[in-house]
MARBA-3410 file (N, C-alpha, C, O; in Angstrom, 1 decimal):
267
0.8,-1.2,0.0,0.0,0.0,0.0,0.9,1.2,0.0,1.8,1.4,0.8 ~ 0.6,2.1,-0.9,1.4,3.4,-1.0,0.9,4.4,0.1,-0.4,4.6,0.2 ~ 1.8,4.9,0.8,1.4,5.9,1.9,2.6,6.9,2.0,3.7,6.5,2.1 ~ 2.3,8.2,2.1,3.3,9.2,2.3,4.2,8.9,3.6,3.6,8.5,4.6 ~ 5.5,9.0,3.4,6.4,8.8,4.5,6.7,10.1,5.1,7.4,10.9,4.5
6.2,10.4,6.3,6.3,11.7,6.9,7.2,11.7,8.1,7.4,10.6,8.7 ~ 7.9,12.8,8.3,8.7,12.9,9.6,7.9,13.8,10.5,7.6,15.0,10.2 ~ 7.5,13.3,11.7,6.6,14.0,12.6,7.4,14.7,13.7,8.5,14.3,14.0 ~ 6.9,15.9,14.1,7.5,16.6,15.2,6.6,16.6,16.4,5.4,16.4,16.3 ~ 7.2,16.7,17.6,6.4,16.6,18.8,6.0,18.0,19.3,6.8,18.7,19.9
4.7,18.3,19.1,4.2,19.6,19.7,3.2,19.3,20.8,2.5,20.2,21.3 ~ 3.1,18.0,21.2,2.2,17.7,22.3,0.9,17.0,21.8,0.7,16.9,20.6 ~ 0.1,16.7,22.8,-1.2,16.0,22.4,-2.1,16.9,21.7,-2.2,18.1,21.9 ~ -2.8,16.3,20.7,-3.8,17.1,19.9,-3.2,17.8,18.7,-3.9,18.6,18.1 ~ -1.9,17.7,18.4,-1.3,18.4,17.3,-0.5,17.4,16.5,0.3,16.7,17.0
-0.7,17.4,15.2,0.1,16.7,14.2,0.9,17.7,13.5,0.4,18.6,12.8 ~ 2.3,17.6,13.5,3.2,18.5,12.8,4.2,17.6,12.1,4.7,16.6,12.7 ~ 4.5,17.9,10.9,5.3,17.0,10.1,6.0,17.7,8.9,5.6,18.8,8.5 ~ 7.0,17.0,8.3,7.5,17.4,7.0,7.4,16.1,6.1,7.7,15.0,6.6 ~ 7.0,16.3,4.9,7.0,15.1,4.0,8.4,14.8,3.5,9.2,15.7,3.4
8.6,13.5,3.1,9.8,13.1,2.5,9.5,12.9,1.0,8.3,13.2,0.6 ~ 10.4,12.5,0.2,10.2,12.2,-1.2,9.4,10.9,-1.4,9.0,10.6,-2.5 ~ 9.2,10.1,-0.4,8.8,8.7,-0.5,7.3,8.6,-0.2,6.7,9.2,0.6 ~ 6.7,7.6,-0.9,5.3,7.2,-0.7,4.2,7.9,-1.5,3.2,8.3,-0.9 ~ 4.5,8.1,-2.8,3.5,8.8,-3.6,3.6,8.3,-5.0,4.2,7.3,-5.3
2.9,9.1,-5.9,2.7,8.7,-7.3,3.6,9.5,-8.3,3.6,9.1,-9.5 ~ 4.2,10.6,-7.9,4.9,11.4,-8.8,6.2,10.7,-9.4,6.6,9.7,-8.8 ~ 6.6,11.2,-10.5,7.7,10.6,-11.2,8.9,11.5,-11.5,8.8,12.7,-11.4 ~ 10.0,10.9,-11.9,11.2,11.7,-12.2,11.7,12.5,-11.0,11.8,11.9,-9.9 ~ 12.0,13.7,-11.2,12.5,14.6,-10.1,11.4,15.0,-9.2,11.7,15.7,-8.2
10.2,14.6,-9.5,9.1,14.9,-8.6,8.8,13.6,-7.7,8.0,13.7,-6.8 ~ 9.5,12.6,-8.0,9.2,11.3,-7.3,9.6,11.4,-5.8,10.7,12.0,-5.4 ~ 8.8,10.8,-5.0,7.5,10.3,-5.4,6.3,11.0,-4.8,5.2,11.0,-5.3 ~ 6.6,11.7,-3.7,5.5,12.4,-3.0,5.7,13.9,-3.2,6.6,14.5,-2.6 ~ 4.8,14.6,-4.0,4.8,16.0,-4.2,3.3,16.5,-4.3,2.6,15.9,-5.0
3.0,17.5,-3.5,1.6,18.1,-3.6,1.6,19.6,-4.1,0.6,20.2,-4.0 ~ 2.8,20.0,-4.5,2.9,21.4,-4.9,2.4,21.6,-6.4,2.9,20.9,-7.3 ~ 1.5,22.5,-6.6,0.9,22.7,-8.0,1.8,23.6,-8.8,1.5,23.8,-10.0 ~ 2.8,24.2,-8.3,3.5,25.3,-8.9,4.9,25.0,-9.4,5.7,25.9,-9.7 ~ 5.2,23.7,-9.5,6.6,23.3,-9.8,6.6,22.5,-11.1,7.7,21.9,-11.4
5.5,22.3,-11.8,5.5,21.6,-13.0,5.1,20.1,-13.0,5.2,19.4,-14.0 ~ 4.7,19.6,-11.9,4.4,18.2,-11.7,3.0,17.9,-12.4,2.2,18.8,-12.6 ~ 2.8,16.6,-12.6,1.5,16.2,-13.2,0.4,16.5,-12.2,0.4,16.1,-11.0 ~ -0.7,17.1,-12.7,-1.8,17.4,-11.8,-2.5,16.2,-11.3,-3.1,16.1,-10.2 ~ -2.5,15.2,-12.2,-3.1,13.9,-11.8,-2.3,13.3,-10.6,-2.9,12.8,-9.7
-1.0,13.3,-10.7,-0.2,12.7,-9.6,-0.3,13.5,-8.3,-0.4,13.0,-7.2 ~ -0.4,14.9,-8.5,-0.6,15.7,-7.3,-1.9,15.4,-6.6,-1.9,15.3,-5.4 ~ -3.0,15.2,-7.4,-4.3,14.9,-6.8,-4.3,13.6,-6.1,-4.8,13.5,-5.0 ~ -3.6,12.6,-6.6,-3.5,11.3,-5.9,-2.7,11.5,-4.7,-3.0,10.8,-3.7 ~ -1.6,12.2,-4.7,-0.8,12.4,-3.5,-1.5,13.2,-2.4,-1.4,12.9,-1.2
-2.3,14.2,-2.8,-3.1,15.0,-1.8,-4.1,14.0,-1.2,-4.3,14.1,0.1 ~ -4.7,13.2,-1.9,-5.7,12.3,-1.4,-5.0,11.3,-0.4,-5.6,11.0,0.7 ~ -3.8,10.8,-0.7,-3.1,10.0,0.2,-2.8,10.7,1.5,-3.0,10.1,2.6 ~ -2.4,11.9,1.5,-2.0,12.7,2.7,-3.3,12.9,3.5,-3.2,12.8,4.7 ~ -4.3,13.3,2.9,-5.6,13.7,3.6,-6.1,12.4,4.3,-6.6,12.5,5.4
-6.0,11.3,3.6,-6.5,10.0,4.2,-5.7,9.7,5.5,-6.2,9.3,6.5 ~ -4.3,9.9,5.3,-3.4,9.6,6.5,-3.7,10.5,7.6,-3.7,10.1,8.8 ~ -4.0,11.8,7.4,-4.3,12.8,8.4,-5.7,12.7,8.9,-6.0,13.2,10.0 ~ -6.6,12.1,8.2,-8.0,12.0,8.6,-8.8,13.3,8.4,-9.7,13.6,9.2 ~ -8.5,14.0,7.3,-9.2,15.2,7.0,-9.7,15.2,5.5,-9.2,14.4,4.7
-10.7,16.0,5.2,-11.2,16.2,3.9,-10.1,17.0,3.1,-9.4,17.8,3.6 ~ -10.1,16.8,1.8,-9.1,17.5,0.9,-9.3,19.0,0.9,-8.4,19.7,0.6 ~ -10.5,19.5,1.3,-10.7,21.0,1.3,-10.1,21.5,2.6,-10.2,22.8,2.8 ~ -9.6,20.7,3.5,-9.0,21.1,4.8,-7.5,21.1,4.7,-6.8,21.2,5.8 ~ -6.9,20.9,3.6,-5.5,20.9,3.4,-5.1,22.1,2.6,-5.4,22.2,1.4
-4.5,23.1,3.2,-4.3,24.4,2.7,-2.8,24.7,2.5,-2.0,24.5,3.5 ~ -2.4,25.3,1.4,-1.0,25.6,1.1,-1.0,26.8,0.2,-1.7,26.8,-0.9 ~ -0.3,27.9,0.5,-0.3,29.1,-0.4,0.6,29.0,-1.6,1.5,28.0,-1.7 ~ 0.5,29.9,-2.5,1.4,30.0,-3.6,2.5,31.1,-3.2,2.2,32.3,-3.2 ~ 3.6,30.6,-2.8,4.6,31.4,-2.1,5.5,32.3,-3.1,5.7,31.8,-4.3
5.9,33.4,-2.7,6.6,34.3,-3.6,7.8,35.0,-2.9,8.3,36.0,-3.4 ~ 8.2,34.5,-1.8,9.4,35.0,-1.1,9.2,36.4,-0.5,10.2,37.2,-0.5 ~ 8.0,36.7,-0.1,7.8,38.0,0.5,7.3,37.7,1.9,7.6,36.7,2.5 ~ 6.5,38.6,2.5,6.1,38.4,3.9,4.6,38.5,4.1,4.1,38.7,5.3 ~ 3.8,38.3,3.1,2.3,38.3,3.2,1.9,37.1,4.0,2.3,36.0,3.7
0.9,37.3,4.9,0.4,36.2,5.7,-1.1,36.2,5.6,-1.8,37.3,5.5 ~ -1.7,35.1,5.7,-3.2,34.9,5.7,-3.6,34.2,7.0,-3.1,33.1,7.3 ~ -4.7,34.7,7.6,-5.3,34.0,8.7,-6.4,33.1,8.2,-7.4,33.6,7.6 ~ -6.3,31.9,8.5,-7.4,30.9,8.1,-8.4,30.8,9.2,-8.2,30.2,10.3 ~ -9.6,31.4,8.9,-10.7,31.5,9.9,-11.9,30.9,9.3,-11.9,30.4,8.1
-13.0,31.0,10.0,-14.3,30.5,9.4,-14.7,31.3,8.2,-15.3,30.7,7.3 ~ -14.4,32.5,8.1,-14.7,33.3,6.9,-14.0,32.8,5.7,-14.6,32.6,4.6 ~ -12.7,32.5,5.9,-11.9,31.9,4.8,-12.5,30.6,4.4,-12.6,30.3,3.2 ~ -12.8,29.7,5.4,-13.3,28.4,5.1,-14.6,28.4,4.3,-14.9,27.5,3.5 ~ -15.3,29.5,4.5,-16.6,29.7,3.8,-16.5,30.2,2.4,-17.5,30.2,1.7
-15.3,30.5,1.9,-15.1,31.0,0.6,-15.2,29.8,-0.4,-15.0,28.7,0.0 ~ -15.5,30.1,-1.6,-15.4,29.1,-2.7,-13.9,28.6,-2.9,-13.0,29.3,-2.5 ~ -13.8,27.5,-3.6,-12.4,27.0,-3.8,-11.6,28.1,-4.7,-10.4,28.3,-4.4 ~ -12.3,28.7,-5.6,-11.6,29.7,-6.5,-11.2,30.9,-5.6,-10.2,31.5,-5.8 ~ -12.1,31.3,-4.7,-11.8,32.5,-3.9,-10.7,32.2,-2.9,-9.9,33.0,-2.6
-10.7,31.0,-2.4,-9.6,30.6,-1.5,-8.2,30.6,-2.2,-7.2,31.1,-1.7 ~ -8.2,30.0,-3.5,-7.0,30.0,-4.2,-6.5,31.4,-4.5,-5.3,31.7,-4.4 ~ -7.4,32.3,-4.8,-7.0,33.7,-5.1,-6.4,34.4,-3.8,-5.5,35.1,-3.9 ~ -7.1,34.1,-2.7,-6.6,34.6,-1.4,-5.2,34.1,-1.0,-4.5,34.8,-0.3 ~ -4.9,32.9,-1.5,-3.6,32.3,-1.1,-2.5,32.6,-2.1,-1.4,32.1,-2.0
-2.8,33.4,-3.1,-1.8,33.8,-4.1,-0.8,34.8,-3.5,-1.3,35.8,-2.9 ~ 0.5,34.6,-3.6,1.5,35.6,-3.2,1.6,35.6,-1.7,1.9,36.6,-1.1 ~ 1.4,34.5,-1.0,1.4,34.4,0.4,2.5,33.4,0.9,2.7,32.4,0.3 ~ 3.2,33.8,2.0,4.3,33.0,2.5,4.1,32.5,3.9,5.0,31.9,4.4 ~ 3.0,32.7,4.5,2.7,32.2,5.8,1.2,32.1,6.1,0.4,33.0,5.7
0.8,31.0,6.7,-0.6,30.8,7.1,-0.7,30.6,8.6,0.2,30.0,9.2 ~ -1.8,31.1,9.2,-2.0,30.8,10.6,-3.5,30.5,10.9,-4.3,31.0,10.2 ~ -3.7,29.8,11.9,-5.1,29.4,12.2,-5.3,29.0,13.7,-4.3,28.6,14.3 ~ -6.5,29.1,14.1,-6.8,28.5,15.4,-8.0,27.5,15.3,-8.6,27.1,16.2 ~ -8.2,27.1,14.0,-9.3,26.1,13.7,-8.8,24.7,13.9,-7.6,24.4,13.4
-9.6,23.8,14.5,-9.2,22.4,14.5,-9.6,21.8,13.2,-10.6,22.2,12.5 ~ -8.9,20.7,12.8,-9.3,19.9,11.7,-8.9,20.6,10.3,-9.3,20.1,9.3 ~ -8.0,21.6,10.4,-7.5,22.3,9.2,-6.0,22.2,9.2,-5.3,22.6,10.1 ~ -5.4,21.6,8.2,-4.0,21.4,8.0,-3.4,22.6,7.2,-3.7,22.7,6.0 ~ -2.6,23.4,7.8,-1.9,24.5,7.1,-0.5,24.1,6.9,0.1,23.4,7.7
0.1,24.5,5.7,1.5,24.2,5.5,2.1,25.0,4.4,1.4,25.7,3.7 ~ 3.4,24.8,4.3,4.2,25.5,3.2,5.1,24.5,2.5,5.4,23.4,3.0 ~ 5.5,24.9,1.3,6.3,24.1,0.5,7.8,24.6,0.4,8.0,25.8,0.3 ~ 8.7,23.7,0.5,10.1,24.1,0.4,11.0,23.0,-0.3,10.5,21.9,-0.5 ~ 12.1,23.5,-0.8,13.1,22.5,-1.4,14.5,23.2,-1.3,15.1,23.3,-2.3
14.9,23.5,-0.1,16.1,24.1,0.3,15.8,25.3,1.2,16.5,25.6,2.1 ~ 14.7,26.0,0.9,14.2,27.1,1.8,13.9,26.5,3.2,13.8,25.3,3.3 ~ 13.7,27.4,4.2,13.5,26.9,5.5,12.0,27.0,5.9,11.4,28.1,5.9 ~ 11.4,25.9,6.3,10.0,25.9,6.8,10.0,26.0,8.3,10.9,25.4,9.0 ~ 9.2,26.9,8.8,9.1,27.1,10.3,7.6,26.9,10.7,6.7,27.5,10.2
7.5,26.1,11.8,6.1,25.9,12.4,6.1,26.5,13.8,7.1,26.4,14.5 ~ 5.0,27.2,14.1,4.8,27.7,15.4,3.5,27.2,16.0,2.5,26.9,15.3 ~ 3.5,26.9,17.3,2.3,26.5,18.0,2.2,27.2,19.3,3.1,27.1,20.2 ~ 1.0,27.9,19.5,0.7,28.5,20.8,-0.1,27.5,21.6,-1.3,27.3,21.3 ~ 0.5,26.9,22.6,-0.1,25.9,23.4,-1.2,26.4,24.3,-2.0,25.6,24.8
-1.3,27.7,24.6,-2.3,28.3,25.4,-3.6,28.6,24.6,-4.7,28.2,25.0 ~ -3.4,29.3,23.5,-4.5,29.7,22.7,-4.8,28.7,21.6,-5.8,28.9,20.8 ~ -4.0,27.6,21.5,-4.2,26.6,20.5,-4.3,27.2,19.1,-5.3,27.0,18.3 ~ -3.3,27.9,18.7,-3.1,28.5,17.4,-1.8,28.1,16.8,-0.8,27.8,17.5 ~ -1.8,28.0,15.5,-0.6,27.5,14.8,-0.3,28.4,13.6,-1.1,29.2,13.1
1.0,28.3,13.1,1.4,29.0,12.0,2.4,28.2,11.2,3.3,27.6,11.8 ~ 2.4,28.3,9.9,3.3,27.7,9.0,4.0,28.8,8.1,3.3,29.5,7.5 ~ 5.3,28.8,8.1,6.0,29.9,7.5,7.0,29.4,6.5,7.7,28.4,6.8 ~ 7.1,30.0,5.3,8.1,29.8,4.3,9.2,30.9,4.4,8.9,32.0,4.1 ~ 10.4,30.4,4.8,11.5,31.4,5.0,12.7,31.0,4.1,13.6,30.4,4.6
12.6,31.5,2.8,13.8,31.4,2.0,14.8,32.5,2.4,14.5,33.2,3.4 ~ 15.8,32.7,1.7,16.7,33.8,2.2,16.1,35.2,2.1,16.4,36.0,2.9 ~ 15.3,35.4,1.1,14.6,36.7,1.0,13.6,36.9,2.1,13.6,38.0,2.7 ~ 12.8,35.9,2.4,11.9,36.0,3.5,12.6,36.2,4.9,12.2,36.9,5.8 ~ 13.8,35.5,5.0,14.6,35.6,6.2,15.1,37.0,6.4,15.1,37.5,7.5
15.7,37.5,5.3,16.2,38.9,5.4,15.1,39.9,5.8,15.3,40.8,6.5 ~ 13.9,39.6,5.3,12.7,40.5,5.6,12.1,40.2,6.9,11.1,40.8,7.3 ~ 12.7,39.2,7.7,12.3,38.8,9.0,10.9,38.3,9.1,10.1,38.8,10.0 ~ 10.5,37.4,8.2,9.2,36.9,8.2,8.8,36.2,9.4,7.6,36.2,9.9 ~ 9.8,35.5,10.0,9.5,34.8,11.3,9.1,35.7,12.4,8.1,35.5,13.1
9.9,36.8,12.6,9.5,37.8,13.6,8.2,38.4,13.3,7.4,38.6,14.3 ~ 7.8,38.7,12.1,6.5,39.3,11.7,5.4,38.3,12.0,4.3,38.7,12.4 ~ 5.7,37.0,11.8,4.6,36.0,12.1,4.3,35.9,13.6,3.2,35.8,14.0 ~ 5.4,35.9,14.4,5.2,35.9,15.9,4.4,37.1,16.3,3.5,37.0,17.1 ~ 4.8,38.2,15.8,4.1,39.5,16.1,2.6,39.4,15.7,1.7,39.9,16.4
2.3,38.9,14.5,1.0,38.8,14.0,0.1,37.8,14.9,-1.0,38.1,15.2 ~ 0.7,36.7,15.3,0.0,35.8,16.2,-0.4,36.5,17.5,-1.4,36.2,18.1 ~ 0.5,37.3,18.0,0.3,38.1,19.2,-0.9,39.0,19.0,-1.8,39.1,19.9 ~ -1.0,39.6,17.9,-2.1,40.5,17.6,-3.4,39.8,17.3,-4.5,40.3,17.8 ~ -3.4,38.7,16.6,-4.6,38.0,16.2,-5.2,37.2,17.3,-6.4,37.2,17.5
-4.3,36.4,18.0,-4.8,35.4,18.9,-4.5,35.8,20.4,-4.9,35.1,21.3 ~ -3.7,36.9,20.6,-3.3,37.2,21.9,-2.2,36.3,22.4,-1.9,36.1,23.6 ~ -1.5,35.7,21.5,-0.4,34.8,21.8,0.7,35.5,22.5,1.0,36.7,22.3 ~ 1.4,34.8,23.4,2.6,35.3,24.0,3.8,34.4,23.6,3.7,33.2,23.6 ~ 4.9,35.0,23.2,6.0,34.2,22.7,6.5,33.2,23.7,6.9,32.1,23.2
6.4,33.5,25.0,6.8,32.5,25.9,6.0,31.2,26.0,6.4,30.2,26.6 ~ 4.8,31.3,25.3,3.9,30.1,25.3,4.0,29.4,24.0,3.3,28.4,23.7 ~ 4.9,29.8,23.1,5.0,29.2,21.8,6.1,28.2,21.7,7.2,28.3,22.3 ~ 5.8,27.1,20.9,6.8,26.1,20.5,7.1,26.4,19.1,6.2,26.7,18.3 ~ 8.4,26.1,18.7,8.8,26.4,17.3,9.6,25.2,16.8,10.4,24.6,17.5
9.4,24.9,15.5,10.1,23.8,14.8,10.7,24.4,13.5,9.9,24.8,12.7 ~ 12.0,24.4,13.4,12.6,24.7,12.1,12.8,23.4,11.3,13.5,22.5,11.8 ~ 12.2,23.3,10.2,12.2,22.1,9.4,13.4,21.9,8.5,14.4,22.7,8.6 ~ 13.4,20.8,7.7,14.5,20.5,6.8,14.8,21.6,5.8,13.8,22.1,5.2 ~ 16.0,22.0,5.6,16.4,23.0,4.6,17.9,23.0,4.4,18.6,22.2,5.0
18.3,23.9,3.5,19.8,23.9,3.2,20.5,24.5,4.4,20.1,25.5,5.0 ~ 21.7,23.9,4.7,22.5,24.3,5.8,23.7,25.1,5.4,24.1,25.1,4.2 ~ 24.4,25.6,6.4,25.5,26.5,6.2,26.5,26.1,5.1,26.8,26.8,4.2 ~ 27.1,24.9,5.3,28.2,24.4,4.4,27.7,24.2,2.9,28.5,24.3,2.0 ~ 26.4,24.0,2.7,25.9,23.8,1.4,25.3,25.1,0.7,25.2,25.1,-0.5
25.0,26.1,1.5,24.4,27.3,1.0,25.4,28.4,0.6,25.6,29.3,1.3 ~ 25.9,28.2,-0.6,26.9,29.2,-1.2,26.1,30.3,-1.8,25.1,30.1,-2.5 ~ 26.4,31.5,-1.5,25.7,32.7,-2.0,26.7,33.7,-2.6,27.9,33.7,-2.4 ~ 26.1,34.6,-3.4,26.9,35.7,-4.0,27.1,36.8,-3.0,26.4,36.8,-1.9 ~ 27.9,37.7,-3.3,28.2,38.9,-2.4,26.9,39.7,-2.1,26.8,40.2,-1.0
26.1,39.7,-3.1,24.9,40.6,-3.0,23.9,40.0,-1.9,23.2,40.8,-1.2 ~ 23.9,38.7,-1.7,23.1,38.1,-0.7,23.7,38.3,0.7,23.0,38.7,1.6 ~ 25.0,38.2,0.8,25.7,38.5,2.0,25.5,39.9,2.4,25.2,40.2,3.6 ~ 25.6,40.8,1.5,25.4,42.3,1.7,23.9,42.6,2.1,23.7,43.5,2.9 ~ 23.0,41.8,1.6,21.6,42.0,2.0,21.3,41.7,3.5,20.7,42.5,4.2
21.9,40.6,3.9,21.8,40.3,5.4,22.6,41.3,6.2,22.1,41.7,7.3 ~ 23.8,41.7,5.7,24.6,42.7,6.5,23.8,44.0,6.6,23.8,44.6,7.7 ~ 23.2,44.4,5.6,22.5,45.7,5.5,21.3,45.7,6.5,21.0,46.7,7.1 ~ 20.7,44.5,6.7,19.5,44.4,7.6,19.9,44.2,9.1,19.1,43.9,9.9 ~ 21.2,44.2,9.3,21.7,44.2,10.7,21.9,42.8,11.3,21.9,42.7,12.6
22.0,41.8,10.5,22.2,40.4,11.0,23.7,40.3,11.5,24.6,41.0,11.0 ~ 23.9,39.5,12.5,25.2,39.3,13.1,26.0,38.4,12.2,26.0,37.2,12.3 ~ 26.7,39.0,11.2,27.3,38.2,10.2,28.4,37.3,10.7,28.7,36.3,10.0 ~ 29.0,37.6,11.8,30.1,36.8,12.3,29.6,35.5,12.8,30.3,34.5,13.0 ~ 28.3,35.4,13.1,27.7,34.2,13.6,26.8,33.4,12.6,26.6,32.2,12.8
26.4,34.1,11.5,25.5,33.4,10.6,26.2,33.3,9.2,25.5,32.8,8.2 ~ 27.4,33.6,9.0,28.1,33.5,7.7,29.5,33.0,7.9,30.1,33.1,8.9 ~ 30.0,32.4,6.8,31.4,31.9,6.8,31.8,31.7,5.3,31.0,31.5,4.4 ~ 33.1,31.9,5.1,33.6,31.7,3.7,34.2,30.3,3.6,34.9,29.7,4.4 ~ 33.8,29.7,2.4,34.3,28.3,2.1,34.9,28.4,0.6,34.5,29.3,-0.1
35.7,27.4,0.3,36.2,27.3,-1.1,35.0,27.2,-2.1,34.0,26.5,-1.7 ~ 35.0,27.8,-3.2,33.9,27.8,-4.1,33.6,26.4,-4.6,34.5,25.6,-4.8 ~ 32.3,26.1,-4.8,31.9,24.8,-5.2,32.2,24.5,-6.7,32.1,23.4,-7.1 ~ 32.6,25.6,-7.4,33.0,25.3,-8.8,34.4,24.8,-9.0,34.9,24.6,-10.1 ~ 35.1,24.6,-7.9,36.4,24.0,-7.9,37.5,25.0,-8.0,38.7,24.7,-8.0
37.2,26.3,-8.1,38.2,27.3,-8.2,38.8,27.6,-6.8,38.2,27.1,-5.8 ~ 39.9,28.3,-6.7,40.5,28.6,-5.4,39.7,29.7,-4.7,39.9,30.0,-3.5 ~ 38.9,30.4,-5.4,38.1,31.6,-4.8,37.2,31.1,-3.7,36.6,30.0,-3.9 ~ 37.1,31.8,-2.6,36.2,31.5,-1.6,34.9,32.3,-1.8,34.9,33.4,-2.3 ~ 33.8,31.7,-1.3,32.5,32.3,-1.5,31.8,32.3,-0.1,32.1,31.5,0.8
30.9,33.3,0.1,30.2,33.3,1.3,29.1,32.2,1.4,28.5,31.9,0.4 ~ 28.9,31.8,2.6,27.8,30.8,2.9,27.0,31.4,4.0,27.6,32.1,4.9 ~ 25.7,31.2,4.0,24.8,31.8,5.0,24.1,30.6,5.8,23.7,29.6,5.1 ~ 24.0,30.7,7.1,23.3,29.7,7.9,21.9,30.1,8.1,21.5,30.8,9.1 ~ 21.0,29.7,7.2,19.6,30.1,7.3,18.9,29.6,8.5,18.1,30.3,9.1
19.1,28.3,8.9,18.4,27.8,10.1,18.8,28.7,11.3,18.0,29.0,12.2 ~ 20.1,29.1,11.4,20.5,29.9,12.5,19.9,31.3,12.5,19.6,31.8,13.5 ~ 19.8,31.8,11.3,19.1,33.2,11.2,17.7,33.1,11.7,17.3,34.0,12.4 ~ 17.0,32.1,11.3,15.6,32.0,11.8,15.5,31.6,13.2,14.6,32.1,13.9 ~ 16.4,30.8,13.7,16.4,30.5,15.2,16.6,31.8,16.0,16.0,32.0,17.0
17.5,32.6,15.5,17.8,33.8,16.2,16.6,34.8,16.2,16.3,35.4,17.2 ~ 15.9,34.8,15.1,14.7,35.6,15.0,13.7,35.2,16.0,13.0,36.0,16.7 ~ 13.5,33.9,16.2,12.6,33.3,17.1,12.9,33.7,18.5,12.1,34.1,19.3 ~ 14.2,33.6,18.9,14.7,34.0,20.2,14.5,35.5,20.4,14.1,35.9,21.5 ~ 14.9,36.3,19.4,14.7,37.7,19.5,13.2,38.1,19.7,12.9,39.2,20.3
12.3,37.3,19.2,10.9,37.5,19.4,10.4,37.2,20.7,9.2,37.5,21.1 ~ 11.2,36.5,21.5,10.8,36.2,22.9,10.5,34.7,23.1,10.1,34.4,24.2 ~ 10.6,33.9,22.1,10.4,32.4,22.3,11.6,31.8,23.0,12.8,32.0,22.5 ~ 11.5,31.2,24.2,12.6,30.6,24.9,13.4,29.6,24.0,12.8,28.9,23.2 ~ 14.7,29.7,24.2,15.6,28.9,23.4,15.2,27.4,23.5,15.3,26.7,22.5
14.9,26.9,24.7,14.6,25.5,24.8,13.3,25.1,24.2,13.0,23.9,24.1 ~ 12.5,26.0,23.7,11.2,25.7,23.0,11.4,25.8,21.5,10.4,25.8,20.8 ~ 12.6,25.9,21.0,12.9,26.0,19.6,13.7,24.8,19.2,14.8,24.5,19.8 ~ 13.2,24.0,18.3,13.9,22.8,17.8,14.3,23.0,16.3,13.6,23.7,15.5 ~ 15.5,22.5,15.9,16.0,22.7,14.6,16.2,21.3,14.0,17.0,20.5,14.5
15.7,21.1,12.8,15.9,19.8,12.1,17.4,19.7,11.7,18.0,20.7,11.3 ~ 18.0,18.6,11.9,19.4,18.4,11.5,19.6,18.1,10.0,20.7,18.0,9.5 ~ 18.4,18.0,9.3,18.5,17.6,7.9,18.9,18.8,7.0,18.3,19.9,7.0 ~ 20.0,18.6,6.2,20.3,19.5,5.1,19.8,18.9,3.8,20.2,17.8,3.4 ~ 18.9,19.6,3.2,18.2,19.1,2.0,19.2,18.9,0.9,19.0,17.9,0.1
20.2,19.7,0.8,21.2,19.6,-0.3,21.9,18.3,-0.2,22.2,17.6,-1.2 ~ 22.3,18.0,1.0,23.1,16.7,1.3,22.2,15.5,1.3,22.7,14.4,1.0 ~ 20.9,15.7,1.7,20.0,14.5,1.8,18.9,14.6,0.7,17.8,14.3,1.0 ~ 19.3,14.9,-0.5,18.4,15.1,-1.6,17.7,13.8,-2.0,16.7,13.9,-2.7 ~ 18.2,12.6,-1.6,17.5,11.4,-2.0,16.3,11.2,-1.1,15.4,10.4,-1.5
16.3,11.8,0.1,15.1,11.7,1.0,14.2,12.9,1.0,13.0,12.8,1.1 ~ 14.9,14.1,0.8,14.1,15.4,0.8,14.5,16.1,-0.5,15.6,16.1,-0.9 ~ 13.5,16.8,-1.0,13.7,17.6,-2.3,14.7,18.7,-2.0,14.7,19.4,-1.0 ~ 15.6,18.9,-3.0,16.5,20.0,-3.0,16.5,20.6,-4.4,17.0,19.9,-5.4 ~ 16.1,21.8,-4.6,16.1,22.5,-5.9,17.5,22.7,-6.4,17.7,22.7,-7.6
18.4,22.9,-5.5,19.8,23.1,-5.9,20.4,21.8,-6.5,21.3,21.9,-7.3 ~ 19.9,20.7,-6.0,20.4,19.4,-6.6,19.6,18.9,-7.7,20.2,18.4,-8.7 ~ 18.3,19.1,-7.7,17.4,18.5,-8.7,16.9,19.5,-9.7,16.3,19.1,-10.7 ~ 17.2,20.8,-9.5,16.6,21.8,-10.4,15.3,22.3,-9.9,14.6,21.6,-9.1 ~ 14.8,23.4,-10.4,13.5,24.0,-9.9,12.4,23.2,-10.4,11.3,23.2,-9.8
12.5,22.4,-11.5,11.5,21.5,-12.0,11.6,20.2,-11.2,11.9,19.2,-11.8 ~ 11.3,20.3,-10.0,11.3,19.1,-9.1,10.3,19.3,-8.0,9.7,20.3,-7.9 ~ 10.1,18.2,-7.2,9.1,18.3,-6.1,9.5,19.2,-5.0,10.5,19.8,-4.9 ~ 8.5,19.3,-4.0,8.7,20.2,-2.9,8.3,19.4,-1.6,7.4,18.6,-1.6 ~ 9.0,19.7,-0.5,8.6,19.2,0.8,7.4,20.0,1.3,7.3,21.2,1.0
6.5,19.3,1.9,5.3,20.0,2.5,5.5,19.8,4.0,5.5,18.7,4.6 ~ 5.6,21.0,4.7,5.7,21.0,6.2,4.4,21.6,6.7,4.1,22.8,6.5 ~ 3.6,20.8,7.4,2.3,21.2,7.9,2.0,21.0,9.3,2.8,20.3,10.0 ~ 1.0,21.6,9.8,0.5,21.4,11.2,-1.0,21.4,11.2,-1.7,22.1,10.6 ~ -1.5,20.4,12.0,-2.9,20.2,12.1,-3.3,20.0,13.6,-2.7,19.2,14.3
-4.3,20.8,14.1,-4.7,20.6,15.4,-6.0,19.8,15.4,-7.0,20.2,14.7 ~ -6.1,18.8,16.2,-7.2,17.9,16.3,-8.3,18.5,17.2,-9.4,17.9,17.4
END
């Protein structure tokens, strides 16, 4: 029996939080085998079958599995009863150009897609609210994680000290070679470059050294700066670039490949 192979995170009773692997689906080639992202060129038929598999595993209807079309900015959408009452077309339009979702509804799985970018999940254990964030390097520079914590505070009355956070699989320091313009973007925004960057020999084999950025560390620091206690923040050890046979990596497989889905569902 084909079934998505998920990596689950511990957020306590009544919460399912996970990242999908490449295994346990119908997609083919560089999309193999489990991909539910509509925006990366995969077969719509395979995506539909994979979505059905995931919803069956989670015990929800397919209309309760929500994922935005991400654009590396900081737009966020609150999934509430009003949103759920929209038509499928209206929901799709509302999720266009969005990089984070949050909800306090039970039985609704919100999530984001990544393939080297950093997925971040938040859970407010007091108000039973959750958030799924897509933090690529552009979103990280724009401090999308800090903005998400602040928005949860405004929408749900959440307090950072009550939040649990999980940074999911993504590209890590030694694999994330960047140009000088990326380094300068982080530097301009006041990041502590001595702790989140390092120079390594260029991957093209030349003797020239290139900057590398530690995206998980950048987002972990934002979570702590937002007031979430360090011991309530967990970081996946998975580097997608190095573990591309288990997790999708756009740098290894190309942009026409599948995406990891990192989601959270409150029962």
